[in-house]
C-alpha positions as CSV (number, residue, x, y, z in Angstrom):
1,M,3.5,-10.3,-31.6
2,E,6.3,-7.8,-31.6
3,F,8.0,-6.8,-28.4
4,T,6.7,-3.2,-28.3
5,E,3.2,-4.4,-29.4
6,F,3.0,-6.7,-26.4
7,F,3.7,-3.8,-24.0
8,Q,1.3,-1.6,-25.9
9,S,-1.4,-4.2,-25.4
10,I,-0.8,-4.2,-21.6
11,K,-0.3,-0.5,-21.2
12,T,-3.7,0.1,-19.6
13,P,-3.4,-2.5,-16.9
14,A,0.2,-1.5,-16.4
15,T,-0.9,2.1,-15.9
16,I,-3.6,1.1,-13.4
17,A,-1.0,-0.9,-11.5
18,H,1.4,2.1,-11.7
19,I,-1.2,4.4,-10.2
20,I,-2.1,2.0,-7.4
21,A,1.7,1.6,-6.7
22,V,2.2,5.3,-6.5
23,I,-0.8,5.7,-4.2
24,V,0.6,3.0,-1.9
25,G,4.3,4.2,-2.1
26,M,3.7,7.9,-2.0
27,G,0.9,7.7,0.5
28,S,2.9,5.6,2.9
29,A,6.0,7.8,2.5
30,L,4.0,11.0,3.2
31,V,2.1,9.4,6.1
32,S,5.4,8.2,7.5
33,D,7.0,11.7,7.2
34,G,4.0,13.2,9.0
35,L,3.8,10.6,11.7
36,F,7.6,10.9,12.3
37,S,7.1,14.6,13.1
38,F,4.1,13.9,15.3
39,F,5.8,11.0,17.1
40,A,8.9,13.1,17.7
41,R,7.1,15.8,19.7
42,D,7.7,13.9,22.9
43,K,11.3,13.4,21.9
44,K,11.1,9.6,22.0
45,L,9.7,6.8,19.9
46,S,7.7,4.1,21.6
47,A,7.8,0.4,20.5
48,K,4.3,0.9,18.9
49,E,5.4,4.0,17.0
50,I,8.5,2.3,15.7
51,K,6.3,-0.7,14.6
52,I,4.0,1.7,12.7
53,L,7.0,3.4,11.0
54,E,8.3,-0.1,10.1
55,V,5.1,-1.1,8.4
56,L,5.0,2.2,6.5
57,R,8.6,1.7,5.5
58,A,7.8,-1.7,4.1
59,L,4.8,-0.3,2.2
60,V,7.0,2.4,0.6
61,L,9.5,-0.3,-0.5
62,Y,6.8,-2.5,-2.0
63,G,5.3,0.5,-3.6
64,L,8.6,1.5,-5.2
65,V,9.1,-2.1,-6.5
66,A,5.7,-2.0,-8.1
67,I,6.3,1.5,-9.5
68,A,9.5,0.3,-11.1
69,L,8.0,-2.9,-12.6
70,S,4.8,-1.2,-13.9
71,G,6.9,1.9,-15.1
72,I,9.2,-0.4,-17.1
73,A,6.1,-1.9,-18.8
74,I,4.8,1.5,-19.6
75,F,8.2,2.7,-20.9
76,L,8.5,-0.3,-23.1
77,S,5.1,0.4,-24.7
78,D,6.8,3.4,-26.5
79,P,10.5,3.7,-25.6
80,D,11.3,6.2,-28.3
81,K,8.6,8.6,-27.1
82,Y,9.7,8.4,-23.4
83,I,13.4,8.6,-24.0
84,H,12.9,11.9,-25.9
85,S,10.5,13.4,-23.4
86,E,12.2,16.0,-21.2
87,K,9.3,15.7,-18.7
88,F,10.0,11.9,-18.4
89,L,13.7,12.4,-18.0
90,A,13.1,15.0,-15.3
91,K,10.7,12.6,-13.6
92,M,13.3,9.8,-13.7
93,S,16.0,12.1,-12.4
94,I,13.8,13.1,-9.4
95,L,12.9,9.4,-8.9
96,A,16.7,8.7,-8.7
97,V,17.0,11.4,-6.0
98,L,14.1,9.8,-4.2
99,L,15.7,6.4,-4.3
100,L,19.0,7.7,-3.1
101,N,17.3,9.6,-0.3
102,G,15.3,6.5,0.7
103,Y,18.5,4.4,0.7
104,A,20.1,7.0,3.1
105,L,17.0,7.0,5.3
106,N,16.9,3.3,5.6
107,K,20.6,2.5,5.8
108,Y,22.0,5.5,7.8
109,I,19.1,7.2,9.6
110,W,16.9,4.2,10.6
111,P,19.4,2.5,12.9
112,H,19.8,5.8,14.8
113,L,16.1,6.3,15.1
114,L,15.9,3.1,17.2
115,K,18.2,4.6,19.8
116,K,16.3,5.8,22.9
117,K,18.2,9.1,23.0
118,F,18.0,10.0,19.3
119,F,16.0,13.1,19.9
120,T,17.9,14.4,22.9
121,A,21.5,13.2,22.7
122,K,24.0,15.8,21.4
123,S,25.9,13.0,19.7
124,E,22.8,12.4,17.5
125,R,22.4,16.0,16.5
126,N,23.9,15.7,13.0
127,V,22.0,12.5,12.2
128,R,18.8,14.2,13.4
129,R,19.5,17.1,11.1
130,I,20.0,14.7,8.2
131,A,16.8,12.9,9.1
132,F,14.8,16.1,9.0
133,A,16.4,17.2,5.7
134,C,15.8,13.8,4.2
135,G,12.2,13.9,5.3
136,S,11.7,17.2,3.3
137,V,13.5,15.7,0.3
138,S,11.2,12.7,0.5
139,A,8.0,14.7,0.6
140,I,9.0,17.2,-2.1
141,S,10.4,14.5,-4.4
142,W,7.2,12.3,-4.2
143,L,5.0,15.3,-4.9
144,S,7.2,16.4,-7.8
145,V,7.2,13.0,-9.4
146,L,3.4,12.9,-9.0
147,G,3.0,16.4,-10.5
148,L,5.1,15.5,-13.5
149,G,3.3,12.2,-13.9
150,I,-0.1,14.0,-14.0
151,L,1.0,16.6,-16.6
152,D,0.4,15.7,-20.2
153,S,3.5,17.7,-21.2
154,A,5.8,20.0,-19.4
155,P,5.6,23.7,-20.3
156,V,9.4,24.0,-19.8
157,G,12.4,21.9,-20.5
158,Y,14.5,19.5,-18.4
159,S,16.9,22.2,-17.1
160,A,14.0,24.5,-15.9
161,I,12.2,21.6,-14.2
162,M,15.3,20.5,-12.4
163,A,16.3,24.1,-11.4
164,L,12.8,24.6,-9.9
165,Y,13.0,21.2,-8.2
166,A,16.4,22.1,-6.7
167,A,15.1,25.5,-5.5
168,V,12.1,23.8,-3.8
169,I,14.4,21.2,-2.3
170,L,16.7,23.8,-0.8
171,F,13.8,25.8,0.6
172,G,12.3,22.6,2.1
173,M,15.5,21.5,3.6
174,T,16.1,24.9,5.1
175,V,12.6,24.9,6.7
176,A,13.2,21.3,8.0
177,L,16.5,22.3,9.6
178,L,15.0,25.4,11.2
179,I,12.3,23.2,12.7
180,E,14.8,20.7,13.9
181,K,16.9,23.5,15.5
182,R,13.9,25.1,17.2
183,E,12.6,21.8,18.6
184,Y,15.7,19.9,19.5
185,D,18.5,22.4,20.3
């Protein structure tokens, strides 16, 4: 059996695994973003709230690993088709933003969230702003990747997709920063 034929033969189960992984990863990320906003209303995170966010954080990570593995299998079923698809390239570019954003949230923001005065200390203001901006990037990116994944084909090219994505990201970050300013200044 040829290399590509093998991946064509497992494309259906790989697609099912991919969809389940997206549900777990994206669902956990969106719930985490929402719960963070809800938990932050009293300007502190309890031990129970932190534990819930930790569980969701782990589910996002496991979801991303499963998305990557199943996505590679799908890609290898027809590499020539995918590498020449502007929709696929846009989806991968947005996924790269999502991964970098997740890395920033986990490595830079998460340790600050664990501090008791994260929501009230002036010294945490910039990190808090970044956290809110990253939350908007997370939600918008997950929904963008989902939207592109659902489409059979994109009605516009890579540049237009990425320009629209950038505009929505800028709008989302602006709204997130306005909310942070209103609630925590």
